[in-house]
C-alpha positions as CSV (number, residue, x, y, z in Angstrom):
1,X,158.2,74.5,158.0
2,X,161.4,75.1,160.3
3,X,163.0,71.9,158.8
4,X,162.5,72.6,155.3
5,X,163.8,76.2,155.4
6,X,167.5,74.8,156.3
7,X,167.3,71.7,153.7
8,X,170.2,72.3,151.0
9,X,170.3,69.5,148.4
10,X,173.2,69.5,145.9
11,X,170.9,68.0,143.4
12,X,167.2,68.2,142.7
13,X,165.2,65.7,144.7
14,X,161.4,65.5,143.4
15,X,160.6,63.6,146.5
16,X,161.8,66.2,148.7
17,X,160.1,68.9,146.7
18,X,156.6,66.9,146.6
19,X,156.9,66.4,150.4
20,X,157.4,70.1,150.9
21,X,154.4,70.9,148.4
22,X,152.2,68.6,150.8
23,X,153.2,70.5,154.0
24,X,152.3,73.8,152.3
25,X,149.1,72.5,151.1
26,X,148.5,71.3,154.7
27,X,148.2,75.0,155.7
28,X,150.3,74.9,158.8
29,X,149.5,77.3,161.4
30,X,150.7,81.1,160.9
31,X,152.1,80.1,157.4
32,X,151.8,83.8,156.3
33,X,152.0,85.5,159.7
34,X,155.0,86.7,161.7
35,X,157.5,83.8,162.1
36,X,156.0,82.0,159.2
37,X,156.6,84.8,156.9
38,X,160.3,84.6,157.7
39,X,160.2,80.9,156.9
40,X,159.0,81.6,153.5
41,X,161.5,84.2,153.0
42,X,164.3,81.7,154.0
43,X,162.6,79.1,152.1
44,X,162.5,80.9,148.7
45,X,166.1,82.2,149.2
46,X,167.2,78.3,149.9
47,X,165.6,76.8,147.0
48,X,166.1,79.9,144.7
49,X,169.5,79.7,145.4
50,X,170.0,75.9,144.6
51,X,167.0,74.8,142.6
52,X,165.4,78.0,141.2
53,X,163.9,76.2,138.2
54,X,161.9,73.9,141.0
55,X,160.6,77.2,142.8
56,X,157.8,77.5,140.5
57,X,156.2,74.5,142.2
58,X,156.6,75.6,145.7
59,X,155.6,79.4,144.7
60,X,152.3,77.9,142.9
61,X,151.6,76.0,146.2
62,X,152.2,79.1,148.5
63,X,149.6,81.2,146.2
64,X,147.2,78.3,146.5
65,X,147.4,77.9,150.3
66,X,147.2,81.7,150.5
67,X,143.9,81.6,148.8
68,X,142.5,78.9,151.0
69,X,143.6,80.7,154.2
70,X,141.9,83.8,153.0
71,X,138.9,83.2,151.4
72,X,137.2,86.2,149.5
73,X,140.5,88.1,149.4
74,X,143.4,88.1,146.8
75,X,147.0,88.2,147.8
76,X,147.6,91.4,146.2
77,X,145.4,93.6,148.1
78,X,147.1,96.5,149.5
79,X,149.7,95.2,152.3
80,X,149.0,91.4,151.4
81,X,151.5,91.5,148.7
82,X,154.2,91.3,151.8
83,X,153.0,88.0,152.7
84,X,155.1,86.7,150.1
85,X,158.5,88.3,150.1
86,X,158.8,90.8,147.1
87,X,162.4,90.6,147.1
88,X,162.5,86.6,146.7
89,X,160.3,86.9,144.1
90,X,162.3,89.5,142.2
91,X,165.3,87.2,142.4
92,X,163.4,84.2,141.4
93,X,162.3,86.0,138.2
94,X,165.9,86.8,137.2
95,X,167.2,83.3,138.0
96,X,164.3,81.3,136.6
97,X,161.7,83.2,134.5
98,X,159.7,80.1,133.4
99,X,159.5,78.9,137.1
100,X,158.3,82.4,137.9
101,X,155.7,82.3,135.3
102,X,154.6,78.6,136.5
103,X,154.2,79.9,140.1
104,X,152.3,83.1,139.6
105,X,150.0,82.9,136.5
106,X,147.3,81.2,138.2
107,X,147.2,83.7,140.9
108,X,146.9,86.5,138.6
109,X,143.9,84.8,136.8
110,X,142.4,84.0,140.2
111,X,142.9,87.7,141.6
112,X,141.6,89.1,138.3
113,X,138.4,87.1,138.4
114,X,137.8,88.6,141.9
115,X,138.4,92.0,141.1
116,X,136.2,91.6,137.9
117,X,133.5,90.1,140.2
118,X,133.6,93.0,142.6
119,X,133.1,95.8,139.7
120,X,134.4,99.1,139.4
121,X,133.3,100.2,142.8
122,X,135.4,97.5,144.5
123,X,138.3,98.6,146.7
124,X,140.9,96.7,144.2
125,X,139.6,98.2,141.1
126,X,141.9,101.3,141.2
127,X,145.0,99.5,142.1
128,X,144.6,97.0,139.4
129,X,144.4,99.5,136.9
130,X,147.1,101.5,137.9
131,X,150.4,100.7,135.9
132,X,153.5,102.7,136.6
133,X,155.8,103.3,133.4
134,X,158.9,104.3,135.5
135,X,159.7,105.1,138.9
136,X,158.5,103.5,142.2
137,X,155.9,100.8,141.8
138,X,153.8,99.5,144.9
139,X,151.2,96.5,145.6
140,X,149.7,94.8,142.6
141,X,151.7,97.5,140.2
142,X,155.1,96.2,141.6
143,X,154.0,92.7,141.0
144,X,153.0,93.2,137.7
145,X,156.1,94.9,136.9
146,X,157.8,91.6,137.7
147,X,155.4,89.7,135.8
148,X,155.6,91.7,132.6
149,X,159.6,91.7,132.8
150,X,159.7,88.0,132.9
151,X,157.0,87.5,130.3
152,X,158.8,89.8,127.8
153,X,161.9,87.9,128.6
154,X,160.4,84.3,127.9
155,X,158.2,85.5,124.9
156,X,161.9,86.7,123.4
157,X,164.0,83.6,123.9
158,X,161.3,80.8,124.0
159,X,158.0,82.1,122.5
160,X,156.2,78.7,122.2
161,X,156.4,78.2,126.2
162,X,155.4,81.8,126.8
163,X,152.4,81.2,124.7
164,X,151.0,78.6,127.0
165,X,150.9,81.2,130.0
166,X,149.8,84.1,127.6
167,X,146.8,82.3,126.6
168,X,145.5,81.7,130.3
169,X,145.4,85.4,130.5
170,X,142.0,86.6,129.0
171,X,143.0,89.8,127.3
172,X,139.3,90.8,127.2
173,X,138.7,90.2,130.9
174,X,140.5,93.1,132.6
175,X,142.9,96.0,131.4
176,X,146.0,94.5,133.1
177,X,145.7,91.4,131.1
178,X,145.1,93.2,127.7
179,X,148.4,95.2,128.8
180,X,150.4,92.1,129.0
181,X,149.4,90.8,125.9
182,X,150.2,94.1,124.1
183,X,153.9,94.1,125.9
184,X,154.4,90.4,124.7
185,X,153.5,91.6,121.3
186,X,156.4,94.5,121.5
187,X,158.8,91.8,122.9
188,X,158.1,89.5,119.7
189,X,156.2,91.0,117.1
190,X,157.4,88.3,114.4
191,X,155.7,85.7,116.5
192,X,152.9,87.4,118.3
193,X,152.0,90.5,115.7
194,X,149.2,88.6,114.3
195,X,147.4,88.5,117.3
196,X,146.8,92.3,117.3
197,X,144.0,92.7,115.0
198,X,141.8,90.3,117.1
199,X,142.6,92.3,120.1
200,X,141.5,95.6,118.6
201,X,138.0,94.6,118.6
202,X,137.7,95.5,122.1
203,X,137.9,99.2,123.1
204,X,139.7,98.3,126.4
205,X,142.9,98.2,124.2
206,X,143.1,102.0,124.0
207,X,143.1,102.1,128.0
208,X,145.7,99.2,128.6
209,X,148.9,101.3,128.6
210,X,150.4,103.3,131.5
211,X,149.2,105.8,134.0
212,X,149.4,109.2,132.1
213,X,149.2,107.6,128.6
214,X,146.5,104.7,128.5
215,X,147.3,104.4,124.8
216,X,150.7,103.9,124.8
217,X,151.1,100.1,124.9
218,X,148.7,99.7,121.9
219,X,150.6,102.3,120.0
220,X,154.1,100.5,120.9
221,X,152.9,97.1,119.8
222,X,151.7,98.6,116.5
223,X,154.7,100.3,115.9
224,X,156.6,96.8,116.5
225,X,154.2,94.6,114.6
226,X,153.1,96.8,111.6
227,X,156.4,95.6,109.7
228,X,155.2,91.8,110.1
229,X,151.4,92.2,109.2
230,X,149.6,92.3,105.8
231,X,148.1,95.4,104.5
232,X,144.6,93.9,105.4
233,X,145.5,93.5,109.2
234,X,147.2,97.1,109.2
235,X,143.9,98.4,107.8
236,X,142.1,96.7,110.4
237,X,144.1,98.3,113.1
238,X,144.1,101.7,111.6
239,X,140.7,102.0,111.2
240,X,140.2,101.2,115.1
241,X,142.4,103.9,115.5
242,X,140.5,106.5,113.2
243,X,137.3,105.3,114.8
244,X,138.6,106.0,118.4
245,X,136.9,109.4,119.5
246,X,137.3,109.5,123.2
247,X,137.2,113.2,123.5
248,X,134.2,113.5,121.4
249,X,132.7,110.3,123.6
250,X,133.3,112.1,126.9
251,X,131.8,115.4,125.6
252,X,128.5,113.6,124.9
253,X,128.7,111.8,128.2
254,X,128.8,115.2,129.8
255,X,126.1,116.6,127.9
256,X,123.8,113.7,128.9
257,X,124.8,114.4,132.6
258,X,123.9,117.9,132.6
259,X,120.7,117.2,130.8
260,X,119.7,115.1,133.4
261,X,121.0,116.7,136.5
262,X,122.1,120.2,135.6
263,X,125.7,121.8,135.5
264,X,127.9,121.0,138.4
265,X,131.5,122.4,139.0
266,X,134.2,121.8,137.9
267,X,133.7,118.6,135.4
268,X,129.9,118.5,134.4
269,X,129.7,122.0,132.6
270,X,129.3,123.2,129.3
271,X,132.8,124.7,129.5
272,X,134.1,121.0,130.1
273,X,132.2,120.1,126.7
274,X,133.8,122.9,124.9
275,X,137.2,121.9,126.1
276,X,137.0,118.1,125.0
277,X,135.4,118.9,121.6
278,X,138.6,121.2,121.0
279,X,141.0,118.5,122.0
280,X,139.0,115.9,119.9
281,X,141.6,114.0,117.8
282,X,144.5,114.5,120.5
283,X,144.6,110.7,121.4
284,X,144.7,109.9,117.7
285,X,147.5,112.1,117.0
286,X,149.6,110.5,119.8
287,X,149.0,106.9,118.8
288,X,149.7,107.5,115.2
289,X,152.9,109.7,115.9
290,X,154.1,107.0,118.0
291,X,153.4,104.4,115.4
292,X,155.6,106.5,112.9
293,X,154.4,108.2,109.6
294,X,156.8,105.7,107.7
295,X,154.6,103.0,108.8
296,X,151.1,104.3,108.2
297,X,149.1,103.9,105.0
298,X,148.1,106.7,102.9
299,X,144.6,107.2,104.6
300,X,146.2,107.2,108.2
301,X,149.0,109.6,107.0
302,X,146.6,112.0,105.8
303,X,144.6,111.8,109.1
304,X,148.1,112.4,111.0
305,X,149.0,115.4,108.8
306,X,145.4,117.0,109.5
307,X,145.8,116.5,113.2
308,X,149.2,118.0,113.2
309,X,147.8,121.0,111.6
310,X,144.9,121.0,114.2
311,X,147.5,120.8,117.2
312,X,150.8,122.6,115.7
313,X,152.5,123.1,119.2
314,X,151.1,120.2,121.2
315,X,153.4,117.6,122.6
316,X,152.7,114.0,122.8
317,X,151.7,112.9,126.2
318,X,154.1,110.9,128.3
319,X,153.3,108.6,130.9
320,X,153.9,110.0,134.7
321,X,157.0,109.2,136.3
322,X,156.1,108.2,139.9
323,X,158.6,109.0,142.8
324,X,158.6,107.6,146.4
325,X,156.7,110.0,148.7
326,X,156.2,110.1,152.4
327,X,152.3,109.2,153.1
328,X,151.0,112.0,154.6
329,X,147.9,112.6,156.8
330,X,144.8,113.6,154.8
331,X,144.3,116.5,157.5
332,X,147.8,118.3,157.8
333,X,149.5,119.4,161.0
334,X,148.6,122.9,160.6
335,X,145.0,122.4,160.3
336,X,144.9,119.6,163.0
337,X,146.5,122.4,165.6
338,X,143.2,124.4,164.9
339,X,140.7,121.7,165.3
340,X,138.2,121.8,168.0
341,X,136.7,118.8,169.7
342,X,133.6,118.4,167.0
343,X,136.2,118.7,164.1
344,X,138.3,115.7,165.4
345,X,135.0,113.6,165.9
346,X,134.0,114.6,162.4
347,X,137.6,113.7,160.8
348,X,137.6,110.3,162.6
349,X,134.1,109.4,161.1
350,X,135.1,110.6,157.7
351,X,138.6,108.9,157.7
352,X,137.7,105.5,159.3
353,X,139.7,103.4,156.7
354,X,142.4,103.7,154.2
355,X,140.2,103.3,151.4
356,X,140.3,107.2,150.6
357,X,144.2,107.2,150.1
358,X,144.6,109.9,147.2
359,X,147.5,109.6,144.8
360,X,148.8,112.5,143.0
361,X,152.1,113.1,140.8
362,X,154.1,114.8,143.7
363,X,151.8,113.4,147.0
364,X,150.2,110.6,148.6
365,X,147.6,111.5,151.3
366,X,146.6,108.5,153.4
367,X,143.7,107.9,155.5
368,X,143.0,106.5,159.0
369,X,146.3,105.5,159.9
370,X,148.0,108.6,158.7
371,X,145.2,110.6,160.7
372,X,146.0,108.5,163.8
373,X,149.4,109.7,163.8
374,X,148.4,113.3,163.9
375,X,146.0,112.6,166.9
376,X,148.6,110.8,168.6
377,X,150.7,114.0,168.4
378,X,147.8,116.1,169.6
379,X,147.0,113.8,172.5
380,X,150.8,114.0,173.7
381,X,150.4,118.0,173.8
382,X,147.0,118.0,175.6
383,X,146.1,114.7,177.1
384,X,143.5,115.8,179.6
385,X,141.5,117.2,176.4
386,X,141.6,114.2,174.5
387,X,141.0,111.8,177.2
388,X,137.7,113.3,177.7
389,X,137.0,112.9,174.1
390,X,134.0,111.0,173.5
391,X,134.2,108.9,170.2
């Protein structure tokens, strides 16, 4: 690995490239750890500067090697994405978009297969379903942002090439893959707009948008595609929108839960049912308003007018803007200062991993690592007490 990092050729060399792929595929020691990670950064920087269009093969081999060296995991789990330098990936995405797609698409597919197999109780389900519209992105959301940017770029310039990668991404398998299809349609509705009616057969399409506005990618895709669709195709899409009643569906689910287990604050209550029924039609309003009344049929336009009367002062939802925040302890310092020994033991047992990290619009509360910082500070203040603390 050391030698390849510093190799610079003035012209493409397929033999050298193949040799380097063979070295990666041999899985050298510490390929993604410590000094090995530094070598990857230098490698992508060197080849990305001289032969960015050939970096796709290198990147593909790196991801394949990562999977082989980390069975049962995917490279986008929490901090694992750092194993392949994000800055180098971002630079490659700008210099050689097609090489980026070649190097990363199979890794996305393989990772999504693993997340789907884990189910919605798996540790990766939330992070793979979290998409930031603007602001700071982390983990898989950061990578997805790069991939989305490149896919839209290639779809606009060479759609016939982009189709080869898009067809590998099954939109019915996971929200993020449906999201990529919708974003691609927005980028080139003339070429891809006719794919939209087939996608709307899956209810997932209404949840494949952005954090705070799950429906937005679909609505934007409709807005861009409608001028290029036949009246029959538009009718299919409008009917799916008019049949979409998430507020009523949620009210029914809450009612069933109450009938089975009784009322439980704050969600499983009759008040929650009434709230959802009162808001029924709001998501339809958001979608129809985003498409625009000039593009709607008389039937859909009539529904839009009805919803405007029901929600005369309601604003259309906007996706959340995510700012960078310090990841704090799940128990704040003021409370830690008052905790007795049994409180500390209970807290350590409760926050024994980082799986319970909580995200809000203006905060991030960490888990075990952040609590450990508070424990360390408390130990400095009273070392004798905490040296006797039996864990």
